[in-house]
C-alpha positions as CSV (number, residue, x, y, z in Angstrom):
1,M,37.2,323.8,8.4
2,S,39.8,322.7,5.9
3,D,41.6,325.2,3.7
4,L,39.5,326.6,0.9
5,C,40.7,328.0,-2.5
6,I,38.5,330.1,-4.8
7,D,39.6,330.8,-8.3
8,V,37.7,333.8,-9.6
9,G,38.4,333.1,-13.2
10,P,39.0,335.5,-16.2
11,Q,35.9,337.7,-15.9
12,L,34.6,339.3,-12.8
13,N,31.1,340.2,-14.0
14,E,27.8,340.2,-12.1
15,N,27.1,336.5,-12.5
16,V,30.6,335.5,-11.4
17,A,30.4,338.0,-8.5
18,I,27.1,336.5,-7.2
19,E,28.5,333.0,-7.4
20,T,31.8,334.1,-5.7
21,A,29.9,335.7,-2.9
22,I,28.2,332.3,-2.2
23,N,31.6,330.5,-2.2
24,L,33.2,333.1,0.1
25,A,30.3,332.8,2.5
26,Q,31.1,329.1,3.0
27,Y,34.3,330.2,4.8
28,D,33.7,330.1,8.5
29,G,36.9,331.8,9.6
30,H,38.9,328.7,10.4
31,G,41.8,327.5,8.3
32,C,43.2,329.4,5.3
33,L,41.0,330.9,2.5
34,T,42.8,331.7,-0.7
35,V,41.1,334.0,-3.3
36,D,42.9,333.7,-6.6
37,F,42.6,336.6,-9.1
38,S,45.6,335.6,-11.1
39,A,43.5,334.9,-14.3
40,T,41.1,337.8,-13.8
41,Q,41.4,340.4,-16.6
42,H,37.9,341.9,-16.8
43,F,36.4,343.8,-13.9
44,E,33.0,345.6,-13.5
45,P,31.9,348.0,-10.8
46,F,29.1,346.0,-9.2
47,A,31.3,342.8,-9.2
48,M,34.1,344.7,-7.5
49,L,31.9,346.0,-4.8
50,L,30.1,342.7,-4.2
51,V,33.3,340.6,-4.1
52,G,35.1,343.3,-2.1
53,A,32.4,343.1,0.6
54,A,32.4,339.3,0.6
55,V,36.2,339.3,1.0
56,R,36.1,341.8,3.8
57,Q,33.4,339.8,5.6
58,S,35.6,336.7,5.2
59,Q,38.5,338.6,6.7
60,S,36.3,339.6,9.7
61,R,35.4,335.9,10.3
62,A,39.1,334.9,10.0
63,L,40.1,337.6,12.5
64,L,37.4,336.3,14.9
65,H,38.3,332.6,14.6
66,G,42.0,332.6,14.0
67,G,42.0,331.8,10.3
68,Q,43.7,333.6,7.4
69,V,42.5,335.1,4.1
70,Q,45.2,335.5,1.5
71,I,45.1,336.9,-2.0
72,P,48.3,335.9,-3.9
73,E,49.8,339.1,-5.3
74,E,52.6,337.6,-7.5
75,H,50.4,337.4,-10.7
76,I,48.2,340.5,-10.0
77,F,48.7,343.4,-12.4
78,P,47.1,346.6,-11.0
79,G,45.2,347.4,-14.3
80,I,41.8,348.9,-14.2
81,A,41.0,347.2,-10.9
82,G,44.1,348.9,-9.4
83,H,43.1,352.3,-10.9
84,M,39.6,351.9,-9.4
85,G,40.8,351.0,-5.9
86,F,39.5,347.4,-5.9
87,W,42.6,345.9,-4.3
88,S,42.8,348.7,-1.8
89,S,39.1,348.0,-0.8
90,M,40.3,344.6,0.4
91,G,43.3,345.9,2.4
92,M,45.9,345.4,-0.3
93,A,48.7,347.9,-1.1
94,I,48.2,347.6,-4.9
95,G,47.0,350.5,-7.1
96,R,45.1,353.6,-6.0
97,G,43.4,353.9,-2.7
98,V,39.7,353.9,-2.0
99,N,38.1,357.4,-2.6
100,A,40.9,358.3,-5.1
101,P,40.1,361.6,-6.8
102,C,38.2,361.0,-10.1
103,K,39.0,362.9,-13.2
104,N,37.2,362.6,-16.5
105,E,38.3,359.1,-17.0
106,D,35.0,357.4,-17.8
107,Y,34.9,355.8,-14.3
108,V,34.2,356.5,-10.7
109,P,36.7,354.5,-8.6
110,V,35.6,352.4,-5.7
111,S,34.5,354.9,-3.1
112,K,33.1,355.0,0.4
113,L,30.6,357.5,1.8
114,E,30.7,357.6,5.6
115,I,27.1,357.9,6.5
116,G,27.7,357.8,10.2
117,R,30.1,360.7,10.0
118,L,27.7,362.6,7.7
119,L,24.8,362.1,10.1
120,R,26.9,363.3,13.1
121,S,28.2,366.3,11.3
122,S,24.6,367.2,10.3
123,Q,23.4,366.7,14.0
124,G,21.0,364.0,12.7
125,I,19.0,366.4,10.5
126,L,18.3,364.2,7.5
127,P,17.7,366.9,4.9
128,L,21.3,368.1,5.5
129,V,22.5,364.6,4.8
130,I,20.4,364.4,1.7
131,D,21.8,367.7,0.5
132,G,25.3,366.2,0.9
133,I,24.2,363.1,-1.0
134,D,22.7,365.3,-3.8
135,R,26.0,367.1,-4.3
136,E,27.9,363.8,-4.4
137,A,25.5,362.3,-6.9
138,D,25.8,365.4,-9.1
139,R,29.6,365.1,-9.0
140,L,29.5,361.4,-9.9
141,A,27.1,361.9,-12.8
142,R,29.3,364.7,-14.2
143,V,32.3,362.4,-14.1
144,L,30.5,359.7,-16.1
145,V,28.6,362.1,-18.4
146,P,31.0,365.0,-19.0
147,Q,29.4,366.0,-22.3
148,R,26.8,368.7,-22.2
149,D,25.0,367.2,-25.2
150,E,23.7,364.2,-23.1
151,P,21.4,366.0,-20.6
152,E,18.9,363.2,-20.2
153,L,21.6,360.6,-19.5
154,Y,23.1,362.9,-16.9
155,Q,19.7,363.6,-15.3
156,A,18.9,359.8,-15.2
157,L,22.3,359.0,-13.5
158,Q,22.1,361.9,-11.1
159,Y,18.6,361.0,-10.0
160,S,19.4,357.3,-9.7
161,L,22.7,357.8,-7.8
162,R,21.0,360.2,-5.4
163,E,18.1,357.7,-4.7
164,L,20.4,354.7,-4.3
165,L,22.8,356.4,-2.0
166,R,19.9,358.0,0.0
167,N,18.2,354.6,0.3
168,A,21.3,353.1,1.9
169,A,21.7,356.1,4.2
170,E,18.1,356.0,5.4
171,H,17.4,352.3,5.7
172,S,20.6,350.2,6.0
173,Q,21.8,351.3,9.4
174,A,25.3,350.9,7.9
175,E,28.0,353.3,8.8
176,E,29.4,353.3,5.2
177,V,28.0,353.1,1.7
178,W,30.3,351.9,-1.1
179,Y,29.8,353.0,-4.8
180,A,31.5,352.8,-8.1
181,G,30.7,353.5,-11.8
182,M,32.1,353.0,-15.3
183,R,31.3,354.0,-18.8
184,W,32.1,352.0,-21.9
185,P,31.5,354.5,-24.8
186,N,32.5,351.9,-27.5
187,R,30.1,349.4,-26.0
188,G,27.3,351.9,-25.5
189,F,26.4,351.6,-21.9
190,V,27.2,353.0,-18.4
191,Q,27.1,351.1,-15.2
192,V,26.8,352.3,-11.6
193,A,26.7,350.2,-8.4
194,V,26.0,350.9,-4.7
195,L,26.6,348.6,-1.8
196,D,26.1,348.7,2.0
197,E,27.0,346.1,4.6
198,G,23.9,346.9,6.7
199,R,20.9,345.0,7.8
200,G,19.4,344.2,4.4
201,V,16.1,344.8,2.6
202,R,14.0,342.3,4.6
203,A,15.1,343.5,8.0
204,A,14.6,347.2,7.0
205,L,11.0,346.6,5.7
206,N,10.1,344.3,8.6
207,D,11.2,347.0,11.0
208,S,7.9,348.8,10.0
209,K,4.6,347.5,11.3
210,Q,3.3,347.6,7.8
211,Y,5.3,344.5,6.5
212,C,6.3,341.0,7.6
213,F,8.3,339.2,4.9
214,D,9.5,335.6,5.5
215,S,12.1,335.6,2.7
216,D,14.7,337.9,1.2
217,I,13.4,337.5,-2.3
218,E,9.8,338.4,-1.2
219,A,11.2,341.6,0.4
220,I,13.3,342.4,-2.6
221,D,10.4,342.1,-5.0
222,A,8.2,344.2,-2.7
223,S,10.8,346.9,-2.4
224,L,10.7,347.5,-6.1
225,R,7.0,348.3,-6.1
226,L,5.7,351.8,-6.1
227,G,5.1,353.2,-2.6
228,V,6.8,350.4,-0.6
229,S,9.1,351.7,2.0
230,S,9.6,351.1,5.7
231,S,9.3,354.9,6.2
232,A,6.3,355.5,3.9
233,H,3.0,357.0,5.1
234,L,4.4,358.2,8.4
235,P,3.6,361.8,9.4
236,L,6.3,364.4,10.1
237,R,6.3,365.4,13.7
238,E,5.9,369.1,14.3
239,S,9.0,369.2,16.6
240,E,11.0,367.7,13.7
241,R,9.5,370.1,11.2
242,I,10.6,373.0,13.4
243,R,14.1,371.5,13.9
244,W,14.4,371.1,10.1
245,L,13.3,374.7,9.4
246,E,15.7,376.0,12.0
247,A,18.5,374.4,10.0
248,Q,17.8,376.8,7.1
249,L,17.4,374.1,4.5
250,E,17.8,374.6,0.8
251,A,14.1,373.5,0.3
252,Q,10.9,373.1,2.3
253,P,10.7,370.0,4.5
254,E,8.2,368.3,2.2
255,F,11.0,368.1,-0.5
256,Y,13.0,365.6,1.7
257,L,10.2,363.2,2.6
258,N,10.5,359.6,1.5
259,S,7.5,358.2,-0.3
260,G,8.7,354.9,-1.6
261,V,9.3,356.3,-5.1
262,G,13.1,356.3,-5.6
263,L,13.9,352.6,-5.9
264,Y,10.8,352.0,-8.0
265,V,11.7,354.8,-10.4
266,T,15.4,353.7,-10.6
267,S,14.5,350.1,-11.3
268,Q,11.9,351.0,-13.9
269,L,14.3,353.4,-15.6
270,A,16.9,350.6,-15.8
271,R,14.4,348.0,-17.0
272,R,13.3,350.3,-19.8
273,A,16.7,351.5,-20.8
274,G,19.2,348.8,-19.6
275,Q,19.6,346.4,-16.7
276,F,19.0,346.3,-13.0
277,I,20.1,344.0,-10.1
278,L,19.1,344.2,-6.4
279,C,20.9,341.7,-4.2
280,S,20.3,341.3,-0.4
281,G,20.7,338.4,2.0
282,D,20.4,335.1,0.2
283,H,18.8,336.2,-3.1
284,A,19.1,338.6,-6.0
285,R,16.6,339.9,-8.5
286,L,17.9,340.5,-12.0
287,F,16.3,342.4,-14.8
288,I,17.6,342.4,-18.3
289,G,15.2,344.8,-20.0
290,Q,11.8,343.5,-19.0
291,A,13.0,339.9,-18.5
292,S,13.3,338.9,-14.9
293,M,15.1,336.2,-13.0
294,E,16.1,335.4,-9.5
295,K,19.4,334.0,-8.3
296,A,20.6,332.6,-5.0
297,T,23.6,334.5,-3.4
298,D,24.9,335.3,0.1
299,L,25.5,338.9,1.2
300,I,25.4,340.7,4.5
301,G,23.8,343.9,3.3
302,T,22.4,345.2,0.0
303,A,24.0,345.7,-3.4
304,L,22.5,347.3,-6.5
305,R,23.7,347.3,-10.1
306,M,22.2,349.7,-12.7
307,V,23.1,349.7,-16.4
308,L,21.9,352.4,-18.8
309,R,22.2,352.5,-22.6
310,P,22.5,356.2,-23.6
311,D,20.7,355.6,-26.9
312,Q,17.6,354.3,-25.0
313,V,17.3,356.6,-22.1
314,N,15.8,359.7,-23.7
315,G,12.3,360.5,-22.3
316,V,12.3,357.4,-20.0
317,L,12.9,359.2,-16.7
318,D,10.0,361.6,-17.3
319,E,7.7,358.8,-18.3
320,V,8.4,356.8,-15.1
321,L,8.2,359.9,-12.9
322,E,4.8,360.8,-14.5
323,S,3.5,357.4,-13.3
324,T,4.3,358.2,-9.7
325,H,2.1,361.3,-9.3
326,N,-0.2,361.6,-6.4
327,L,1.6,359.1,-4.2
328,P,1.2,360.0,-0.5
329,Q,4.4,361.5,1.1
330,A,6.1,360.0,4.1
331,K,8.7,360.7,6.8
332,P,12.3,359.5,6.2
333,L,13.6,356.7,8.4
334,I,16.2,357.8,10.9
335,T,14.9,356.1,14.1
336,G,15.5,357.3,17.6
337,S,17.5,354.2,18.4
338,M,19.8,354.8,15.4
339,M,20.3,358.4,16.3
340,K,21.3,357.3,19.9
341,R,23.7,354.7,18.5
342,L,25.4,357.4,16.4
343,G,25.6,359.7,19.4
344,L,22.9,362.2,18.1
345,R,20.4,364.2,19.9
346,T,16.8,362.9,19.7
347,D,13.5,364.7,20.5
348,D,13.2,362.5,23.6
349,Q,16.4,363.9,25.2
């Protein structure tokens, strides 16, 4: 392959990021790939996660095939991207590192939750993993909503972050989950984004005998419906219940069961009070309010973008949760094969 140069342009927003991911996927690892950010002045959380993942995947192909990925640094000013750890997420020594401590700065920097390590430290007991995710979601929501006079915005963000991080932990089979967030008080909205470089929505759903999707967009649309989950409607084994109870959980086992509600509630919340994007494989589904569109893209894994408008969020989470009542519960997805891959004990051992 001949050398390839990609000019990102002045604004790294969701549309530019989706298009840039397609362009980066064309690089097969041979020759030199140049990614030019010299004109880029506007950066958003989802776009930084998506492009960061696409660059890392290009770097992996270059390492495999003897190519080179370069990002010219001479015209890069650290700016907000540097403060948020974007350059560091692509292996560059510019700005703050990934997982930099966040203060009350109206943003959550590019961060990485090591799911594999969390699972191993929890001995594969998923409720303990979920408790850890709950605490992290609570911390992130408090960074973005430090004011006590916005309880409904805080609750909506805490719920959404927990469900998006939990989805990635349970279904992606990725070792790491990336996330970031930002609030623009003067523009009246807050954005959070979550990304994994795992197997994607279609492979996760098709892993269950309940589903067989032929395309990524088909699987994406199905995943946003109430009750659709690769782990839904499966009984909790008695041996697993006993193991969970022995761990002295903060709540009863039923509290931790996955019923295919979280992604539906999160997407509906964003559609009623902002925007939502789910990107996986070769397609993305975008919602701006109730308007829907699909876009072609190219991503190994899954990325989600959620925008909430504080002045529109009041009462919406309760309304959406009310619509999910009486849905059957289900066992979460941590398969025996995944536990063995992560070096965990299974009931078969």
